[in-house]
N, C-alpha and C positions, 0 to 999 in steps of 0.2 A: 912328347908324356903321351902317354895311351891310357883312355879311361873305359871304363864299366859301369853302366847304371842297370837296373832293373826292375820291374812292376811297379811302374807308376798309376798304371789304371784310369788313365785316364777316362774322366766320364764318369766315374763312379764317386760317392753314390747319388750326388745328384750337381744341377748345372752350377751353383756358386762354390761347393767344396771344392770339385773339378778343379773350376777356376781360379781358385787360389792354387792350388798344386801346381796348375801350368806356370803360373807367373813364378811361381817359387824354381821351377825347372827349367823356363828359362834364363831367370838370374844366374843360377849354376854353370847355364853353357855359357852365358854371358863372361861368368867369371873364368873360364878356362879357354874360350875359342881362339886367344891369342899366341897360348904354348902348346896346343893340342894338334899332336900329328894323327890320331885314331879316335873315334870314337864307338865304344860299342854298347848297342843298346838289345839288352839280351831277354828279350821277350816279355809278354804281356805290359807294353807301353799302353794299350788302349784296354779298356776294358772292353771295348767290343769295337771291331773294325769289319768292315767288310765293302769291297769294292764291286759296286755295281759299272755297267760298261758307261756312264755317262752320270755316274750318282758315286758320291764317297761322302761319308759322314760328316755332318756340321760339327763348329767347332774346330778347337786345336788351331785355329788359324797362327797364333802367334808361337805354339810350340814349333809347327812345320816351319812357317817361315822363317824360325833362327835355326830347323836345320838346314834348310835349304840356304841359308846366307853362310853356315859351317862348310857345307859342300862348294857353293860357288868360291871360297876361299881356299880350297883346295885341301880342307880336312874330309879324311875319309871317315865317312858315319857309316856303319855297319848295323842294321837290322836285322835278328833274328825272331822267326815267329815264336809265339807261345801258344796255349791253350787258348786265349782270349784274342789275340789278333793273328790267327793264320790265315784268314781269309785278305791277303792281299793280292792283286794280279798284275801289277806293271804302275800304278800311280805313283807309288812312293820311290821308285826306282826312276822313271820318266821324268816326274814333275818336282820332285824332291832332291832328288840324285843320292837316294840311298842306295847301299848296297844289300839286299835282302838273302839271307839264308835260310833257306827250308828246312835243313838237317844239321845234325853235328859238322861242326866245320872245325879244322887242324889247321893252325896258322903258326909260323914261325917270325917273332917279332923280337925285334935285336940281339937274336941268334937263338933264344929261348922257344922251346913249343907249347904251344897254348891249346889246350881243348874247351872250347867255347860252346855252349847250347845253352836253351833255357832249363832244360832238367827235369821235364815233364814225361819222356818218354823213355825211362827207366825198364829195365826186364822185371823190377819189383813192384811195379803198379798193381791194382785189382784189376781183375776183366773185365769189372764194371767200365773203368776209367778207359782202359785200353780200349774197347768196343765204342765209347762216345767217341773218343778222340780219333777214331779210325774212321767214324761216319763222316767227323767234321773234314777231314783230311780228303772223303772221297770223292771223287769228281763230279758225279751224278746228283750226291748230295748237295752240291755247291753248285750245280745248274738250277736245282729245285727251288733252293732258297733265293738265288737270284731273280729267279720268275715271279719273287712275291711284291709286291708292292714294297718300296722302301720303309715306307712309313709304316706300315703293319709289320716287316722282317726287323726292324729295328726294335721296335715294341717287343716282339716276341723274343728276340737274343736278348734284350736287356732285362726283360721282367726275369726269364731263367735265370739269368747270372746273378742276378741279386738277390734270389731265394736261394742260394745256395751259400753253404757256410763253408768257405773255402779261405778266409784271411785267417790263419791262424799266427796272428801277430804275437798274442800272449804265450804261447808254447815254448816250453821250457826245452832247451838242445839236448837230446839224449844221443849220444854218441853209440850205445850199444846198437840201438834202433835207427840210426840215419839212413835213410835209402841214397843220400845220396854220396856216404862216405861208401857204402856197399859198392853203390855203380861204380865208385873211382875203380875200385879193386878189381871189378869186371872189367871195366876196360883196360886195365893194367893186364890182366890175364887173356885180354882178346886183341893184343897189339897195339894198344892205343897207351903208350906209353908217352908221358908229355912232363913237363918240369911244373906246368900250371894248368890247374881243371879251372873253370869259371862257370859257374851256375846261377841260377836266377830261380825263382816257382817256389820256393819254400818262404819267402819272406819273413827270412831270418838271415842275420850277417856275421857269419864267423868265417874263420879260418882255422886249417887242421892239415899238419902233414900226414898225408895217407902214401905210404910204399915211399917211391923215390920223389913223389911230386908233392904240390902245397897245391888243396882245394880250397876255394874261395867262393862263397854263396853270398850272393852282393846284399839280400836284404828287401826294401822296399821305400814307397817314397810317400805314402801314407800316415805316417806317424815318426820314422824313424830318418830318413831322408838318406840313405847308405849308399857308397858307390867307391870303387877301387879303382885305384892309379897305379899303372908301373911307368918307373922312371928309368927302366933302361938296366936295373940291377933288381930293385925290388917292388915285390907288389905289396901295397898295401889298402888296408880300410879304411876308409873316411867318413865322417858325417857332415852333411853341408848343412851348415847354419845360417837360419834366416836373415 
C-alpha cells in the first residue's frame, strides 16, 4: 500500500495543540506501518523548519522517531518540501532516513505514473507569492537566516507565519477557479502526462478527473485528518478517525 498525506503544520498554533496533533499522526503511522511500502509526506509537514549546522527545531521527537522506525523497517518515506518547510539541508535524510524532494517528482508506482509535489509553485500564483518563495529558496537568504541565533530566528519565522491568513479550511471548492485544476492542465500541455496528480497546499480534500488523469488534493490534519491510499489499482481519499 502507498500512502500520501500533507499539511500537518506541526508547531501551529501552540505547543499543546500541536502535541495532540502529533500524537494523532503517530497513531496513524502506527496503523499503516505493517502494510505500507511507501509513505509520501507532501509538504508543510512542519509549520516552521530550519536546520542550522548543529541545531534543529525542538519538539516533534515522537513523530520523527516514528518516521525513523518506518525507515528502519524498510518503508520508503518520501518528504516533499512545502512553503513552510523548505529549509532542510540533510538532517532528515541522514538522521531519519527520509528521501527528500525539492521539486516536482514523477514516479512510477505499480505501473502507473504519478506527479507529486506540494502544489504551491504553480504558474498561476501572484507575483508577490512567487517573489516571496523565491527569496525563501535563495541560497544567500538562507545563509543570512542561518547566521541568526536560533532562538531569535525561530521567533521571527513563527511570528511571521502565524500572522498570515493562509489556512483556508472553510473555503468552498470552486472548480472554475481552482489553481490546481488549471495547473494539471498546464502540466499535461507541457509534457507531464500522468495517471495521478497528487498535491497538498490547499487544505481542501477532493478528487477530480482532469483530462486523462486524476487530480487528488490531500487536505490537512488540523481539522479533517485526510490522506490518500493507493492499493495498486485505485487511489482514494480517506479520513483518519481518532
